[in-house]
N, C-alpha and C positions, 0 to 999 in steps of 0.2 A: 727736467725729469720726472717720471710719476713716481711720487711718495711709495715707500713699501706699505704694506699692511701693518696695522698697529700687531703687536705681540699676542694680545687677546682680543682679536678681529671679531671672532665669532661671538665671544660674551658681549663686548662692546657693541656690536649691532643689535645684538637682543637687547640690550638694554635699552639704545636708541627706540627701536620699534614697542619697546615696553611703554614710552611716552605717549605714543600715537598721536605725533606732533607734525610728521612728515604730511605734506600737500594738504595742510588745513589752510582755511583761508587768513590772509593778514588781520592782525588785532592791535588795536590801540595802544594797549598795555604794553606790547612789544616795539611797537613803532616807536612809543615816546621814550623807549631806553634808546635806541638808535639815534633818534633826533638829538637828543641831549649830549649822548657820547660825542656826535660828529660835531655840534656845536662848542662843547667843553674843550675839544682837542684842535679845535681850527681846522678841519679834515672835510673834503668833500663826500667820503664814502664812510659809511659805518653799517657792519652787516652782524646779522644773529644767524648763525648757519651750523647745517647739521650735516656730519660727513658721513654719506650712506656708503654700499659697496662700491658703486660705479657712478657716483656723482655726489657733489655737493648743493644741498639745498636750503635756501635762505627763507626763514620765515619771516624776518623782518629787513629789509635793506634802505638806505638812505643813499642817493647819488649813485646806484648801480645799475638800476633799470632792469635787471632780470631775476629770475625767481631760482635759477639753478645753473651751473656749470658742469662739464664732464669732469671726473674726479683726475684724469690725466693732468688737466691745467691747475688743479686745486692747490694754493697754497697752503692753505689751512689742514690739508691732507698731510703735509710735514710738521705742521706745526703741533697736531694731537701727539707727535711721537715725543715732544717733550713735556718738560714737568709741569709748567702752570703759565708764565706769562712769557712771550719772546716779543721782542722789539728788533727789527730789521731796518736799520737806518737809510739802507740802499740796496734793494734786490738785486742788481746786477752785481753786487761785490758778494753776493750769496751763491756758493756752488749749486745747491739745489734748486735756485731760481734765476741760475743766468742764463739758460736756454727756452725758459717759460714763455712762450707766444703772448702771455698777457704783461710781461714785463719789457720785453725788447722791443716792442713796436715804440713809434715815435710817441704816442699819447701813453705810454703803459705805465703799469703799477710800480711806483718807484719807492713806495714805503709802505711797510706793513708793520702794524702791532696788534698784539691780540691776547686775551686770556681763556685758557680753557674753560669749556663748561662738563663739568664732571659728575657725575652721579655719586650718590652716598658711598658706593663702595670703591670709588675713585676713578672710575671707566670714563675716559674721555669721549663724547659724544660729538662734540662740536667745538666752535669758539663765538666769543664777542670779539670783532674785531675792527679795526680802521685803516683806511687806506688814503694813499695820497699819490700823486702824479709826478711827485719831485721829491727827492731825498729830503729828510728832516730828522729831528731828534725830539721826544717828548721831555717834558719836566717828570719831576718825582711823582708830582701832586697829580697829571695826567694818567700816569701810569697806575697809581693806587686807584683812580676814578675808576678806569676800565675793569680792573680787578674785581672792584666793588659791586659795579654793575652786572659783573658776569654771575657774581653771586646771587644777584637779586633775578635774574633768568631763571637761575638754577631752582632757587625759591619759589617761583611761580609754578615752574614745570611740577616741581615735586607734590604742592599744593593740590595742583590741578590732578595728578594721578591718584593723590589718596583719597580725593573727593570720588573721582571716578570708580576707585575701587569700593568705596564704601557704599555706591549707589550697586554696584554689582552684587554686595556682600546682602543688604537690603533686600534686591529683589529675590536671591538665592531664598532667603530665611521667609519672604514671603511665599514663594512658591511651597517650599516645605510646612510652613504651618497651615496654608489652605489644603494640602495634600493630608496633611494629618487630621485636621477637623473633619475632612469629608470622609475619611477612612473610619473615625470613631462613629461619626453620623451613621454610616452604611452600617455598621456592627450592630448599634442600637437599633437601627429600622428591622435588620433580620431578627436579633433577639426578640423583639418587639411581637412580630409577627408569629415566632414558634412559640411564644410562650403562653400556657394555660390558663393560668391565671389572670382574669381581667385588671385586676389592680396592677398585676406586675407589667403587663402589656401597656395600660395606659401612661404608667410611669415612665418606661421605655420611650414611648412613642413621644411625651415631653421632654425628655433629655433630646431625642434625635432632633426635636423642631428648636430647641434652645440651642445645639450646637451649629445647627444651619444658621440662624439668626446671628450667631457669634461669627461664622464664617463670612456672611454677608457685610457684618459691622467691620469686622477686619481688612476686607476688601476697599470699603468705603473710606476707611482712615487711610490707607496706604495710598489711595489715589487723592486724598486732598494733603498728604503731608509734604510741607514745605520746608527743606532744609531741616526737619527734624521738629517741626512746630505745625500747627495745625490751627484753622480758624474756629472758634468758637460758634459763630453762625452757620458756617459751612457743616459743622457736626450734627447740629440741628436740623439743618435741611434734608441731610442724609437719611436720619433716622425719621423725619417726617415722611420722605418719600418712601422708605420702606413700608410705612402703616398703610400709605396712599395705596400703596400695590397688593395689599393683603385685603383689606376691606375697603368696601365703597360707601358704606352709609354712616361712616364716622366724620366728622369734619376734627382736622389737625390744626391746632395755633400754637405754632412756636416762635418766641421771639427771644433773640440773643446778642449779644454785643459781638461786632467784629475784632476780637481778639485773637493773636495768637499766642497759643500756649504748648508746653512742651509735651512729648509723646506720652508719659504715664498718665499726669491728669488729663489730657486728650482721652486716652483708653479708658479710664476711670468713668469720665462724662459720658463718653459713649455708651458704655456700659451700663451704665444708672438709666440712660433714657431708653436704652435698647429692653432692659428688664422691664421699667416701668410701664410701658406703652405695650409690650407682650401681655403684662399682666392685666391690662385693662381691655385689650381686644378677646382676651381668654375668659374673662370673668366679669366684666363691668356691662356689658351690654346685651346678657341674653335676652331680656324681655324689655330692653329700654330703646325706644325709636329716638331718632335723632341725636345719635351720640355725639360728645365732643370730648376732646382731648386738647387741654391748655399746659403749656409749660413756659414759664419766664426765667431766665438766667439775666443776673446782674452781676456786675464787676464792684464788688465792695472790701477795701483793705485787704487787697492782695488775694482775694478769697471770691471764687463765683458762688452765688446762692442760689439756689434751684426751687422753684415752687411748681409743682407738678400737681394736676388735678384732673378728674374727669367728673361728669355726671352720671354716671352709671349707678349701679346698685349698692356701691358701698362695697367695704371689706372690714372684717373683725382686725383690731388693731393686733389681737393674740397670734394674728396669722403668722407673723415674723417667727414665731416660734414654732408652729406646727408644720405638720409634714407636707401641707400644700403650699406652703410658703417660701419654696425653693428660690422663686424668682426675687422675690424681696430681702431674702438673705443673701443672694448673688449681688444686689443693688448695695445693702450695706456694706457688705465686705469690700466693694469697687471703692466706696469712700474713704472706708478705714486703712486699705492700703496705700491712701496717698494722706494719711491723717485727718481725714473730713469726717463729716458727722452725716447720718441717716435717719430720718424719723418720718414715721406714718401718722398723720396728725387725725384725731377722732373728727369725725364729720356726719351730720344726719343726712346726707345726702351727696352721695358720690365718694370718691375716693382722693384723699389729698395726701401729699407727701412732701417733705422738704429736706435740702441737704444743702451741706456747705462743703466746697471742695477748695484747700487751701492751695493756692499756685506754687508757693515757696516752702520747700521743706523746713522742717525746724530743727 
């Protein structure tokens, strides 16, 4: 006979759909579990299945040969109405299964044992179960093994869902940050055009340009993100590509290690390079042909050492404290946010700066 619906059927189905596991492809991490359980219990069939509204669907199966069966003949649909673990030594002696076509055939399923797959809220969404075509009885060790492995299945599902939710959250935050930056840049642009004081207009235009630059950097860093970490060499390439897109007569040579760093120092490094290159483009090459920007980054003692220079007209070191040194002060603040240092080096030709960015917080 068909199993009754679970008392919390709608909540249970909503929880199942929340894992986005139905109709996904077979995966080795689940197949390894069913194969192991079948061998450990010496049975021909082992499955990880989920009980949908009108079907039971198998994420992994060993020895069964199908991916789903109707809910009307589902043994596990009865089992999810129980507490945790169920063993049926002979299915034909169980009134729930005595008329089940999967059990009464000559080669029918005569033995069943399964542990519930429960959400963190205690809702059953399926089972990890084993089956045999002859009546039998499990040892205590085999019963415990099935229950332990069912917990492993749920641990994998919960981790996967958490990662998916984190990805969605990051995408939403990224979208909101870009919208906010674009809004502020638009306001600065409008205010710049309406300003009657040329100095104010120029300052607002500079703010607009910097915000646009930060927005592009944010987009690049988001694209490069790999589980919360970013490759240093790719950060440098992203900034170099931005420079190449803005100016054609300035050669850019960036060299850095392929080292993955966390999000906070990655943002600081990106901001540093972005501000230094913006400074060079705006101030260094007004009357200097064949402009060149070089930057080397090396990893020493858990810190990135940055050596930046251009062959432009140079800059007064005192610019760091002047009204025109906004970009350099932003670069300095980016380093200080991670416990690092930033210094403009006095030079007779061109602009030089160095920075140290610790990769571990003190």
